N, C-alpha and C positions, 0 to 999 in steps of 0.2 A: 504494499499500499504506500503510495506517495504521500509525502507530508508537504504542507505549504511552507514555502521559504520566506514568506513575508516578514515573519518575526525574527529571522535569523540576521544577526549583525555580522558583517564581514568586510574586509579590506580587499579592494580589487586592484590588481597590478596588471597592466597590459604591456605586452612586448612583442617581439618578432617571432615568438614561439609558434608551434603548430597546433597544439592541443590545450585543452583546459584542464588544469590540475587544482586540487584542493589540499590545503595543509591546515591541520589543527595544531596549534602550538600549545605547549604545556600550561600556559597561563589561560587557555581556553579560547584565545583569539583565533578566528578563522581567516585564512588568507586564500583568495582565489587568484590564480594566475591564468591569463587568457590571451589568445592572439589579439592583435590590434583591431582586427575586423570582426571580432566576436560580438554578437548582438546581446542585448539584455535577455531576450528570450532564450537564446542558446545557453547563456550562462545559468539562468534560472532552471532550465531543463536538466542540466547537469547536477545542479544543487538538489533538485527535487529527487533525482535518481539516487543520490548519495546521501540523503538527509539521515537515514537510519545509521549509516557509518559515521557521519559527523557527530550525531548525538551520542553514539557509543563512545567515541574518543573524548568528547567533551566531559562526559560522565566519568570516564576512567581517569582523566587528568584531575577532575575535581576531587575524586576519591584519594588520589595520590597527594594532592595538596593538603587534604585533611589529615592523612597519615604522616605527612612531613610538612609540619607548620613552618611558617617564617621563623627564622632564628633570631633571637634577641642578643646573643653574645654576652650572656650574664653568668654569674657564678652558679654552678650546679647544673647548667644546661649540658646535655649530652651531645657530643659530636663524634662522627665516624672517622676512622683512619684505618685503611686497608681492611674495612669490614668489621672492625671492633669498635665498640662504644668507649669513649673516654669522657671524663667529667671535666668540664671547663672551670678553670679558676682564673678570675680576672683580678689582676693586681695593679696597684698604683706604682708606677715606676719611680715615683719620688722617694719611695721607701728602698729602692734598690737601683741606684743610678747606673750600675754596671749592666743591668738587664733592660735598659730603657728601650721601649718600643720593639719588643722581641717576643717570639713564641717558642716554646719548647715542650717536648713530651717527656713527662716524668711519671713512670709507673703507670698508674691508671688515670693520670690526669694530663690535661693539656693546659699549660700555663701561659697566659697572656699578660705581659708587662706593658702598660701603656700610660701616657701622660694625660690622656683625655679619653673619656668614655666613648666618644664617637669614633675613636681609632680602632676599637677592638675588632670589628668586622673586617676592615681593610687589612689589619695585620694578620688575621686568620687566613684571609684569602691569599695574601702574599706568601704565607707559610705553606699553604697547600700547593701553590705553584712551585715554590722552590723544592719542596719535598717530591713533588711529582717529577720534576726535571732530574733530581738526584736518583730516584728509585726506579722509575719506569725503564731505563736502559737495562737494569738488572733483570727485570721481568720479561721484557719483550725481546731482548737479544737472542735467547735460546729459541723462542718462537720463530723469529725470522730466520735463524739458521737452519732450523729444522724444515721450514717451508722452502727455503732455497735448495736444500739437499734433495728434496723430493720433486719439486716443480721447476727448479732452475730459474727462479725469478725472485727478485728482492726489491724493496723500495729504494728510490734514489735518495730520499731524505726523510728523516723522521723529526717532527717538531711537536712540542708540548705547549699548549696555550689555553687561555680561558675561552670557552665556547658557550654560548647562551643556550643553545637548543639541540646540540648534537654531541654524541659520545666521541665520534671521530669522523674523519673524511679522508678520501683518497682522490687526488687530482688526476687528471688525464696525463700528466707528466710523471706520474708514479710517486708523488710526494704524499706522505701520510701524516696527518695531524691527529693528535690525541688530546681530548679534553682533560685539563689539569684536575678537574673535579673527580675524575675517576680514582684519584688517590684515596677517596672516601670508601671505595668498594673493595671487595675481596680480590685477591690476586687472580682467581679463576675468572672474574668478570673482566678484568684488564686484559687477560689473555684472550678472552672471547672477542673483545673489540679489535684487538690487534689482528686476529685471525680473519675476522670479518673484512677489515680493510685490505689485508693481504690478498684475500680472494678477489677483490676488485682489481687487482693487478692483472688477473686473468680474464675475469668476466666483469666488465665495467657497467653492470647493471644488477638488477635483482631478479634475474630470470631463473628458470628451473635449474639450468646448468650451474648458476651461482650457488643456489642452495644445496645442490648435490655435492659440490666441491666443499662447501662449508661443513656439511655433515660428515664428509670423508675425513677432513682434518680434525674436526672437534665434534664427535658424535652427540654429546650432550649439550650442544649449543643452545637449544631451546630453554633448557633449565637454567643455564647461565644467564641468558638474556632476560628471562623472567625475574631472577634474582636481582639483576642490574636495574631493571625497570622499577623495582620496588624501592630503590634507593635514589636513582636518577631517572625521572620520567622523560627521557629524551629518546633518541634513536640515532642510527647511523645514516 
């Protein structure tokens, strides 16, 4: 049964593309990408046909936001690092000038030393990025080497950076980027994202051949993806 799209709020981006696509972002916003010559009627027809899919994804992201509420970066709040929960301790750096504006992991705690309350979130994100750049090579290098030994292909470049709505990406030039926020997830989830992007070096799409290759390399990829999505509601 088709649903009426009149009540649906969405952003429309027109370009020289050939088809109409729909993206539901983790914040619930819907973006429609369409050819420059696409009519309102054509766009509405595509939206009508995919309304159940849109609603399903909006509800899924809403549930994920409920389970993963916005962080306040205050004492006692729990934060993830490589899949394990740590308790946040926010300290005034005036009491320890040597630790001014720094973050460190100590036992079951993550300590933030800041001069201003507003700096806690920024310092935490900088720490995540720094730790991701330090630790990811240890995790993904064996994965890359194994993939290369079997399929004789490897990325031209690996980068780690902040990404708003993707776990990772692979460019047509063979460069792979990983989201620094993956440092919050278990090692097996980081491995899954790396393998996913490596498979794009052979199949630059999400075809049946792509998923067959993914399953060949990492048979439990669906379980790993499900676990990853429960922590970071993004996608590749």
